PAZAPA-4460 file (N, C-alpha, C; in steps of 0.05 Angstrom, whole numbers, plus 32768, in hexadecimal, padded with zeros to 4 digits):
% residues 89
    n_x    n_y    n_z   ca_x   ca_y   ca_z    c_x    c_y    c_z   seq   type   mol
   823D   7F64   6B4A   8226   7F64   6B38   821D   7F81   6B35     1      X     A
   8210   7F87   6B1F   8205   7FA2   6B1A   81E7   7F9F   6B16     2      X     A
   81D9   7FB6   6B1A   81BC   7FB3   6B1C   81AE   7FCB   6B0F     3      X     A
   8195   7FC7   6B08   8185   7FDC   6AFB   817E   7FF3   6B0E     4      X     A
   8183   7FEF   6B28   8180   8006   6B3B   8199   8017   6B3C     5      X     A
   81AC   8013   6B29   81C5   8023   6B26   81D9   801D   6B3D     6      X     A
   81D7   8006   6B49   81EA   7FFF   6B5E   81FD   7FE8   6B55     7      X     A
   8214   7FE7   6B62   8226   7FD1   6B5F   8226   7FC2   6B7A     8      X     A
   8223   7FA8   6B79   8223   7F98   6B92   823A   7F85   6B91     9      X     A
   824A   7F86   6BA7   8261   7F75   6BA9   825B   7F5E   6BBC    10      X     A
   8265   7F46   6BB5   825E   7F2E   6BC4   8278   7F20   6BCD    11      X     A
   8278   7F14   6BE3   828F   7F04   6BED   828F   7EE9   6BDF    12      X     A
   82A4   7EE4   6BCF   82A5   7ECC   6BBF   82A9   7EB3   6BD0    13      X     A
   82B3   7EB6   6BE8   82B8   7E9F   6BFA   829E   7E95   6C06    14      X     A
   828D   7EA8   6C0E   8274   7EA1   6C1C   825B   7EA4   6C0C    15      X     A
   825C   7EB5   6BF7   8244   7EBB   6BE7   8233   7ED1   6BF4    16      X     A
   823D   7EDC   6C0A   822E   7EF1   6C18   8232   7F0D   6C0A    17      X     A
   821D   7F1D   6C0D   821F   7F39   6C04   8234   7F47   6C14    18      X     A
   8245   7F58   6C07   825A   7F66   6C15   8257   7F84   6C16    19      X     A
   8250   7F90   6BFF   824E   7FAD   6BFE   823E   7FB6   6BE5    20      X     A
   8230   7FCD   6BE8   8222   7FD8   6BD2   822F   7FF3   6BCB    21      X     A
   8234   7FF7   6BB1   8240   8010   6BA7   822B   801F   6B97    22      X     A
   8226   8038   6B9E   8213   8048   6B8F   8220   8062   6B86    23      X     A
   8213   8070   6B75   821D   808A   6B6C   8230   8089   6B54    24      X     A
   8236   8072   6B49   8247   8070   6B32   8238   8078   6B19    25      X     A
   821E   8071   6B18   820D   8077   6B01   81F3   8082   6B0C    26      X     A
   81E5   8092   6AFB   81CB   809C   6B03   81B4   808F   6AF4    27      X     A
   81BA   807A   6AE5   81A7   806A   6AD6   81AF   804C   6ADB    28      X     A
   819E   8039   6AD3   81A5   801D   6AD7   81C0   8016   6ACB    29      X     A
   81CD   8003   6AD9   81E7   7FF9   6AD0   81E1   7FDF   6AC1    30      X     A
   81EC   7FDD   6AA8   81E5   7FC6   6A98   81FA   7FB0   6A97    31      X     A
   8213   7FB7   6A9F   8228   7FA2   6A9E   823F   7FA9   6AB0    32      X     A
   824E   7F94   6AB7   8267   7F98   6AC7   827B   7F85   6ABA    33      X     A
   8294   7F8F   6AB9   82AA   7F80   6AAD   82C2   7F83   6ABF    34      X     A
   82CE   7F6D   6AC7   82E6   7F6E   6AD8   82FE   7F77   6AC8    35      X     A
   830F   7F88   6AD3   8327   7F91   6AC5   833B   7F7B   6AC3    36      X     A
   8345   7F75   6AAB   8359   7F5F   6AA9   8375   7F68   6AB3    37      X     A
   8379   7F82   6AB6   8393   7F8C   6ABE   8394   7F96   6ADB    38      X     A
   837D   7F98   6AE8   837C   7FA2   6B04   8365   7F94   6B12    39      X     A
   836B   7F82   6B24   8357   7F71   6B31   8345   7F82   6B44    40      X     A
   834C   7F9B   6B49   833C   7FAC   6B5B   8329   7FBE   6B4C    41      X     A
   8327   7FBA   6B31   8316   7FCC   6B22   8302   7FBC   6B11    42      X     A
   82EB   7FC9   6B0D   82D6   7FBE   6AFB   82CC   7FD5   6AEA    43      X     A
   82C3   7FCE   6AD2   82B8   7FE2   6ABF   829A   7FDE   6ABF    44      X     A
   828B   7FF3   6AC4   826E   7FF2   6AC3   8264   8002   6AAB    45      X     A
   824D   7FFA   6AA1   8240   8007   6A8A   8224   800F   6A93    46      X     A
   821D   8028   6A91   8203   8031   6A9B   81F1   803D   6A85    47      X     A
   81D7   803D   6A8B   81C4   8048   6A78   81C6   8067   6A77    48      X     A
   81D7   8072   6A88   81DD   808F   6A87   81F2   8095   6A72    49      X     A
   81F8   8081   6A61   820A   8084   6A4A   8227   8089   6A53    50      X     A
   822F   807D   6A69   824A   8080   6A73   8255   8065   6A7B    51      X     A
   826F   8062   6A79   827E   804B   6A84   828D   8056   6A9C    52      X     A
   828F   8046   6AB1   829D   804E   6AC9   82B1   8038   6AD2    53      X     A
   82CA   8040   6AD6   82DE   802D   6AE0   82DE   8031   6AFE    54      X     A
   82D5   801C   6B0D   82D0   801E   6B29   82E6   800E   6B38    55      X     A
   82F1   801B   6B4D   8304   800E   6B5F   82F3   8001   6B75    56      X     A
   82F2   7FE7   6B76   82E1   7FD9   6B8A   82ED   7FD9   6BA6    57      X     A
   8305   7FE2   6BAA   8311   7FE5   6BC5   8307   8000   6BD1    58      X     A
   8306   8014   6BC0   82FF   802F   6BCA   82E2   8036   6BC4    59      X     A
   82D4   8025   6BB5   82B8   802B   6BAE   82B5   8046   6BA0    60      X     A
   82C7   804A   6B8C   82C9   8064   6B7F   82CD   8061   6B61    61      X     A
   82C2   8073   6B51   82C7   8073   6B35   82E2   8081   6B30    62      X     A
   82F5   8072   6B25   8310   807E   6B20   8312   808A   6B05    63      X     A
   8301   8082   6AF2   8300   808E   6AD8   82E5   808B   6ACB    64      X     A
   82DB   80A0   6ABF   82C1   809F   6AB2   82C5   80A3   6A94    65      X     A
   82B7   8093   6A84   82B9   8095   6A67   829E   809D   6A5C    66      X     A
   829E   80B3   6A4C   8285   80BB   6A3F   828C   80C9   6A25    67      X     A
   8279   80C7   6A13   827D   80D4   69F8   8261   80D9   69ED    68      X     A
   825E   80EF   69E0   8244   80F7   69D6   8238   80E2   69C2    69      X     A
   8249   80D3   69B5   8240   80BE   69A2   823A   80A4   69AF    70      X     A
   823F   80A0   69C8   8239   8087   69D6   821F   8088   69E4    71      X     A
   820D   8076   69DD   81F2   8074   69E9   81ED   8057   69F1    72      X     A
   81E6   8053   6A0A   81DF   8038   6A14   81C1   8037   6A15    73      X     A
   81B4   802E   6A00   8197   802F   69FE   8188   8016   6A07    74      X     A
   8197   8001   6A10   8189   7FE8   6A18   8196   7FDD   6A31    75      X     A
   8186   7FCE   6A40   8190   7FC3   6A59   81A3   7FAC   6A56    76      X     A
   81A6   7FA1   6A3E   81B8   7F8B   6A3A   81D3   7F94   6A2D    77      X     A
   81D6   7FAE   6A2A   81EF   7FB8   6A1F   8206   7FB2   6A32    78      X     A
   821D   7FAB   6A27   8233   7FA1   6A37   824D   7FAF   6A30    79      X     A
   825D   7FB6   6A44   8278   7FC1   6A3F   828D   7FAC   6A46    80      X     A
   82A4   7FAE   6A3A   82BA   7F9C   6A3F   82D4   7FAA   6A3D    81      X     A
   82E9   7F9E   6A45   8304   7FAA   6A43   8316   7F98   6A32    82      X     A
   832A   7FA4   6A26   833D   7F95   6A16   834D   7F82   6A29    83      X     A
   8359   7F6D   6A1E   8367   7F59   6A2E   837E   7F65   6A40    84      X     A
   838A   7F7B   6A36   839F   7F88   6A46   8394   7F9E   6A59    85      X     A
   837A   7FA3   6A58   836D   7FB7   6A6A   8372   7FD3   6A62    86      X     A
   837D   7FD8   6A4A   8384   7FF4   6A42   836C   8002   6A34    87      X     A
   8359   7FF3   6A2A   8343   7FFE   6A1B   8329   7FF3   6A24    88      X     A
   8314   8004   6A23   82F9   7FFB   6A2A   82E8   7FFB   6A11    89      X     A
***
């Protein structure tokens, strides 16, 4: 799950228990998370810092950052997604 405190929280799906908190991927609230259809170890996050971040949940690290001067995330309900083959965001 992603949160307005700019953190990503990982949960154990077997028990429902909290597993790990990832910080430092964004410096503003994170508005959405999308699981990569081509890599089960990666999620795409969308932040109010106007960036998308491809996060490796095994390493707790941003493997690729996407930003463009024309992209602005101006609302908390803005959502990012990936193409079915995982090649495009």
